[in-house]
C-alpha positions in Angstrom: 11.5 -21.9 -5.5 12.8 -25.5 -5.3 10.5 -28.2 -6.6 11.0 -31.1 -4.2 8.1 -33.1 -2.6 8.9 -31.4 0.7 7.9 -28.0 -0.7 4.9 -26.1 0.7 1.8 -25.7 -1.4 2.2 -23.7 -4.6 0.1 -20.8 -3.1 2.4 -20.4 0.0 5.5 -20.9 -2.0 4.5 -18.3 -4.6 3.5 -15.9 -1.8 6.7 -16.5 0.1 8.7 -15.6 -3.0 6.4 -12.6 -3.9 6.5 -10.9 -0.5 10.2 -9.9 -0.7 9.5 -8.7 -4.3 6.6 -6.6 -3.1 8.6 -5.2 -0.3 11.5 -4.4 -2.6 9.1 -2.7 -5.1 7.4 -0.7 -2.4 10.8 0.3 -0.9 11.9 1.5 -4.4 8.9 3.7 -4.7 9.2 5.0 -1.2 12.8 5.7 -2.1 11.5 7.9 -5.0 8.6 9.3 -2.9 11.0 10.3 -0.1 13.0 12.3 -2.6 9.9 14.0 -3.9 8.7 14.8 -0.4 12.0 16.4 0.4 12.1 18.3 -2.9 8.5 19.5 -2.6 8.8 20.7 0.9 12.3 22.1 0.9 12.9 23.2 -2.7 9.4 23.8 -4.1 6.7 22.6 -6.5 8.8 23.5 -9.5 11.4 20.9 -8.5 8.8 18.2 -8.4 7.4 19.3 -11.8 11.0 19.3 -13.3 11.6 15.7 -12.1 8.2 14.7 -13.5 9.0 16.3 -16.9 12.4 14.6 -17.0 11.0 11.1 -16.0 9.7 10.1 -19.5 13.2 10.6 -20.9 14.9 8.7 -18.0 12.3 6.0 -18.5 13.5 5.5 -22.1 16.8 4.2 -20.7 15.2 2.3 -17.8 12.7 0.5 -20.0 15.5 -0.6 -22.3 17.5 -1.9 -19.3 14.4 -3.8 -18.1 13.8 -5.3 -21.5 17.4 -6.6 -21.7 17.5 -8.2 -18.3 14.2 -9.9 -18.9 15.9 -12.3 -21.4 18.5 -13.0 -18.7 15.9 -13.7 -16.1 14.0 -16.2 -18.3 17.2 -18.0 -19.2 18.4 -18.2 -15.6 15.0 -19.5 -14.3 14.8 -22.2 -17.0 18.5 -23.3 -16.3 17.8 -23.3 -12.6 14.7 -25.5 -13.0 16.8 -27.9 -15.1 19.6 -27.7 -12.4 22.2 -26.6 -15.0 24.3 -24.5 -12.7 27.2 -24.2 -15.2 24.9 -22.5 -17.7 23.7 -20.1 -15.0 27.3 -19.0 -14.5 27.9 -18.5 -18.2 24.6 -16.5 -18.5 25.7 -14.3 -15.6 29.2 -13.5 -16.9 28.1 -13.0 -20.5 25.3 -10.6 -19.7 27.3 -8.7 -17.0 30.0 -7.8 -19.5 27.8 -6.8 -22.4 25.2 -4.9 -20.5 27.6 -3.0 -18.4 29.3 -1.7 -21.6 25.8 -0.9 -23.0 25.1 1.1 -19.8 28.2 3.2 -20.3 27.2 4.0 -23.9 23.7 4.8 -22.8 24.9 7.2 -20.1 27.1 9.1 -22.6 24.2 9.4 -25.1 21.9 10.6 -22.3 24.3 13.3 -21.1 24.9 14.7 -24.6 21.2 14.7 -25.8 19.0 15.5 -22.8 18.5 19.2 -23.4 17.5 18.8 -27.0 15.1 16.0 -26.1 13.5 18.0 -23.3 12.9 20.9 -25.7 11.2 18.4 -28.1 8.9 17.4 -25.3 7.6 21.0 -25.0 9.0 21.2 -21.5 8.0 24.5 -19.9 10.9 27.0 -19.6 10.2 27.5 -15.9 11.8 24.2 -15.0 13.8 23.3 -18.1 17.2 24.0 -16.5 16.3 21.9 -13.4 15.2 19.0 -15.6 18.5 19.2 -17.5 20.5 19.1 -14.3 18.5 16.2 -12.9 18.9 14.1 -16.1 22.6 14.8 -16.6 23.4 13.5 -13.1 21.1 10.5 -13.4 22.8 9.5 -16.7 26.2 9.5 -15.0 24.9 6.7 -12.8 23.4 4.7 -15.6 26.1 2.0 -15.8 25.6 1.2 -12.1 21.8 1.2 -12.5 22.3 -1.3 -15.3 24.4 -3.6 -13.2 22.1 -3.3 -10.2 19.1 -4.4 -12.4 21.0 -7.3 -14.0 22.3 -8.6 -10.7 18.8 -8.5 -9.2 17.5 -10.4 -12.2 20.1 -13.1 -11.9 19.6 -13.6 -8.1 15.8 -13.7 -8.5 16.1 -16.1 -11.4 17.5 -18.7 -9.0 14.6 -18.1 -6.5 16.3 -15.6 -4.2 14.0 -12.6 -3.8 15.4 -11.6 -0.4 18.9 -10.5 -1.3 17.7 -7.6 -3.6 15.5 -6.5 -0.8 18.4 -6.4 1.7 20.4 -4.4 -0.9 17.6 -1.9 -1.3 17.1 -1.5 2.4 20.8 -0.5 2.8 20.7 1.9 -0.2 17.4 3.5 0.9 18.9 4.4 4.2 21.9 5.8 2.4 19.7 7.7 -0.1 17.5 9.2 2.6 20.6 10.3 4.7 22.3 11.8 1.7 19.1 13.7 0.7 18.9 15.2 4.1 22.6 16.2 3.9 22.6 17.5 0.3 19.1 19.0 -0.1 18.4 20.3 3.4 21.9 20.7 4.8 23.8 21.9 1.8 20.8 23.5 0.0 21.9 21.7 -3.2 18.4 21.5 -4.6 17.5 19.1 -7.4 21.2 18.4 -8.1 21.7 17.2 -4.5 18.7 14.8 -4.7 20.0 13.4 -8.0 23.5 12.8 -6.6 22.0 11.1 -3.5 20.2 8.7 -5.8 23.3 8.0 -8.0 25.6 7.4 -5.0 23.0 5.0 -3.5 22.8 3.1 -6.8 26.6 2.7 -6.9 26.5 1.2 -3.4 23.7 -1.3 -4.3 25.6 -2.3 -7.5 28.7 -3.2 -5.5 26.7 -5.1 -2.9 25.1 -7.3 -5.5 28.4 -7.8 -7.2 29.7 -9.4 -4.0 26.5 -11.5 -3.8 26.8 -12.7 -7.4 30.5 -13.7 -6.9 29.5 -15.8 -3.9 26.6 -17.4 -5.8 28.9 -18.4 -8.6 31.4 -20.0 -6.2 28.6 -21.9 -4.6 27.7 -23.2 -8.1 31.4 -24.1 -8.5 31.8 -21.8 -11.4 34.8 -19.6 -12.0 34.0 -16.2 -13.6 36.4 -15.1 -16.4 36.4 -13.6 -19.8 36.7 -17.1 -21.2 33.2 -17.8 -19.8 31.6 -15.4 -22.3 29.1 -17.5 -24.3 27.9 -15.8 -27.5 25.2 -18.4 -28.3 23.7 -17.8 -24.8 23.9 -14.0 -25.4 22.2 -14.4 -28.7 19.4 -16.5 -27.2 19.0 -13.9 -24.4 18.9 -11.1 -27.0 16.3 -13.1 -29.0 14.1 -13.2 -25.8 14.9 -9.6 -24.9 14.5 -7.9 -28.3 10.7 -7.8 -28.3 10.9 -6.2 -24.9 13.5 -3.7 -26.0 11.4 -2.8 -29.0 8.5 -2.4 -26.6 10.7 -0.2 -24.4 11.5 2.1 -27.2 7.9 2.4 -28.4 6.6 2.7 -24.8 9.2 5.4 -24.2 8.1 7.2 -27.3 4.5 6.8 -26.2 5.3 8.2 -22.7 6.9 11.2 -24.3 3.8 11.7 -26.5 1.6 11.4 -23.4 3.9 13.9 -21.6 3.5 16.3 -24.5 -0.3 16.2 -24.3 -0.2 16.5 -20.5 2.1 19.5 -20.8 -0.6 21.2 -22.9 -3.0 20.9 -19.9 -1.0 23.5 -17.9 1.1 23.7 -14.8 -1.5 22.5 -12.3 -2.4 19.4 -14.3 1.2 18.5 -14.9 2.0 18.8 -11.2 -1.1 16.9 -10.2 -0.5 13.9 -12.5 3.2 13.9 -11.7 2.4 13.6 -8.0 -0.5 11.2 -8.4 1.6 8.9 -10.5 4.1 8.7 -7.6 1.4 7.2 -5.4 -0.3 5.3 -8.3 3.0 3.6 -9.1 3.5 2.7 -5.5 0.1 1.1 -5.3 0.3 -0.7 -8.7 3.9 -2.0 -8.1 3.0 -5.0 -5.9 0.7 -6.3 -8.7 3.7 -6.1 -11.0 5.9 -7.9 -8.5 3.3 -10.7 -8.2 3.4 -11.0 -11.9 7.3 -11.1 -11.9 7.1 -14.0 -9.4 4.7 -15.8 -11.8 7.2 -15.4 -14.6 10.1 -16.9 -12.6 7.8 -19.7 -11.2 6.6 -20.6 -14.6 10.2 -20.6 -16.1 11.5 -22.9 -13.3 8.5 -25.2 -13.6 8.8 -25.5 -17.4 12.6 -25.9 -17.0 11.8 -29.0 -14.9 9.1 -30.0 -17.6 6.3 -29.6 -15.0 3.4 -28.0 -16.9 0.8 -28.7 -14.3 2.9 -26.9 -11.7 3.2 -23.9 -14.0 -0.6 -23.8 -14.5 -1.1 -24.0 -10.7 1.3 -21.1 -10.3 -0.8 -19.0 -12.7 -4.0 -19.8 -10.8 -2.5 -18.9 -7.5 -0.9 -15.8 -8.9 -4.3 -14.6 -10.1 -5.8 -15.2 -6.7 -3.1 -13.2 -4.9 -3.3 -10.3 -7.4 -7.1 -10.0 -7.2 -7.1 -9.9 -3.4 -4.4 -7.3 -3.4 -5.8 -5.0 -6.1 -9.3 -4.9 -4.5 -7.8 -3.8 -1.2 -5.5 -1.3 -2.9 -8.4 0.3 -4.8 -10.3 0.8 -1.6 -7.3 2.3 0.2 -6.5 4.7 -2.7 -10.1 6.1 -2.9 -10.3 6.6 0.9 -6.9 8.1 1.8 -5.4 9.1 -1.5 -6.0 12.9 -1.1 -4.4 12.8 2.4 -1.3 11.2 0.9 -1.2 13.8 -1.9 -1.3 16.6 0.6 2.0 15.4 2.1 3.9 16.6 -1.0 3.5 20.3 -0.2 1.2 20.9 -3.2 -1.9 23.2 -3.3 -5.5 22.1 -2.5 -6.4 22.6 -6.1 -3.7 20.2 -7.3 -4.6 17.7 -4.6 -8.2 17.7 -5.9 -7.1 17.0 -9.4 -4.9 14.1 -8.3 -7.7 12.6 -6.2 -10.0 12.8 -9.2 -7.5 10.7 -11.2 -7.5 8.2 -8.3 -11.4 8.0 -8.3 -11.5 7.3 -12.0 -8.7 4.6 -12.1 -8.8 2.7 -8.8 -11.6 0.2 -9.4 -10.0 -0.9 -12.7 -7.0 -2.1 -10.7 -8.2 -5.8 -10.7 -8.3 -5.8 -14.5 -4.8 -4.3 -14.5 -3.6 -7.1 -12.1 -5.2 -9.9 -14.2 -3.5 -8.5 -17.3 -0.1 -8.3 -15.6 -0.2 -11.9 -14.4 -1.4 -13.4 -17.6 1.3 -11.6 -19.6 3.9 -12.7 -17.1 2.8 -16.3 -17.4 3.2 -16.1 -21.2 6.6 -14.5 -20.7 7.7 -17.4 -18.5 6.6 -19.7 -21.4 9.0 -17.7 -23.6 6.1 -16.2 -25.6 7.9 -12.8 -25.5 6.9 -11.7 -28.9 3.2 -11.8 -28.2 3.7 -10.2 -24.7 5.5 -7.3 -26.4 3.1 -6.9 -29.2 0.2 -6.9 -26.7 1.8 -4.1 -24.7 2.6 -2.1 -27.9 -1.0 -2.4 -29.0 -2.2 -1.2 -25.6 0.2 1.8 -25.7 -1.3 2.7 -29.1 -4.8 2.6 -27.6 -3.7 4.8 -24.7 -1.8 7.4 -26.8 -4.5 7.5 -29.4 -7.4 8.0 -26.9 -5.4 10.6 -25.1 -5.1 12.8 -28.2 -8.6 12.0 -29.3 -10.3 12.8 -26.0 -8.2 15.6 -24.6 -10.4 18.4 -26.1 -13.5 16.6 -24.8 -12.4 15.4 -21.4 -9.5 17.5 -20.5 -7.6 16.2 -17.4 -9.9 13.2 -17.2 -8.7 11.8 -20.5 -5.4 10.7 -18.7 -7.3 8.1 -16.5 -9.8 7.1 -19.2 -7.1 6.3 -21.8 -5.1 4.3 -19.2 -8.1 2.2 -18.1 -9.1 1.5 -21.7 -5.6 0.2 -22.4 -5.8 -2.1 -19.4 -9.0 -3.6 -20.5 -7.8 -4.1 -24.1 -4.5 -5.8 -23.0 -6.3 -8.1 -20.5 -8.6 -9.3 -23.3 -5.7 -10.0 -25.6 -3.7 -11.7 -22.9 -6.6 -14.1 -22.0 -7.1 -14.9 -25.7 -3.5 -15.8 -26.1 -3.4 -17.8 -22.9 -6.2 -20.0 -24.1 -4.2 -20.8 -27.3 -1.0 -21.6 -25.3 -2.9 -23.8 -22.9 -4.6 -25.8 -25.7 -1.2 -26.3 -27.4 0.3 -27.6 -24.2 -2.6 -30.1 -23.8 -2.1 -31.3 -27.3 1.6 -31.9 -26.7 0.8 -33.9 -23.5 -1.5 -36.1 -25.4 
């Protein structure tokens, strides 16, 4: 996302950066869905449900990783906008060392504690052992997952959204091939699927390591331990901590939500686990559009171009609204057919489609919320962004427990939609405040 006069319009520039992000996000979800299709059809419904029950715990670690790399992304985008390439190098080396060590520690903690945590979540005994196996193997690959996310964040921060896509294309092919070999060929079940994922993540981490080394050489920066910059790390942590806190609270909220879903029975758990596979796939492009807005905003403000940042927000909202309306229509019309591909019963398909019918037409509100919060994040207003998300999680969890006896399965969709509306209203209110402050400064 360079900012010279020869650049295309903001709309086309933002869209050009967003498309590889969307393709990357879709491919990541297809990666996960492919695993689920193979497990559902060649191992059974119980394997799918075991993965779904383990996911909230795995997400505890994934959310923390995401929170930490957000600070790195913001710093890189601002440094790139200011053309401070030496700082980009110091940011990259510093975060790579500290976060990789953190990933190793997180992996060890996850391996040692997963069974106890699954029992706390009221995980049904029918698939407890499969969930333990899945989580244990995934935690072994945690350091590589950390490095993959960090590398992608740095590369995207300088405006390159294509390289992470190329890395994911390669690893998706490897993951699919290994799933066929391990699950279908060797009959390794859920363990085979988990090992296919971990080995693919290792490959992607090494690919992006080579890319980052080349990038630093292009910036004429020599990576070494002497390049560790504690003030930069402290600033990154300051930007990341609100998101990390959000990650912990969101993970706790996810576990509370999983607990209330588990109480609805086997069919409901399997239905929502499968429906969320598709829902996440549909929602993800809106999140990717929002990520592009964060980076665009950071680069624009790094170059002290507030008008360009505002234009990026407007165009981001236009893109996300177009997408979410189309996505809602598609989900309502073909959602049940896609659910049927997972090898689940007609009764479970019907439950999943009911969730889609309730949620789909609130997608535009979800998209507006994501873009507004991402703009504020690009402005380094990370504390508010995290507080807003935390408040929305409280709304979602609270309504779930309040409404479960009255609405049953439907409370899952109702609580989620209410949290989207609540967060969108808060985000717009905050945006107006930030905008008025910027106008006052320009005066």
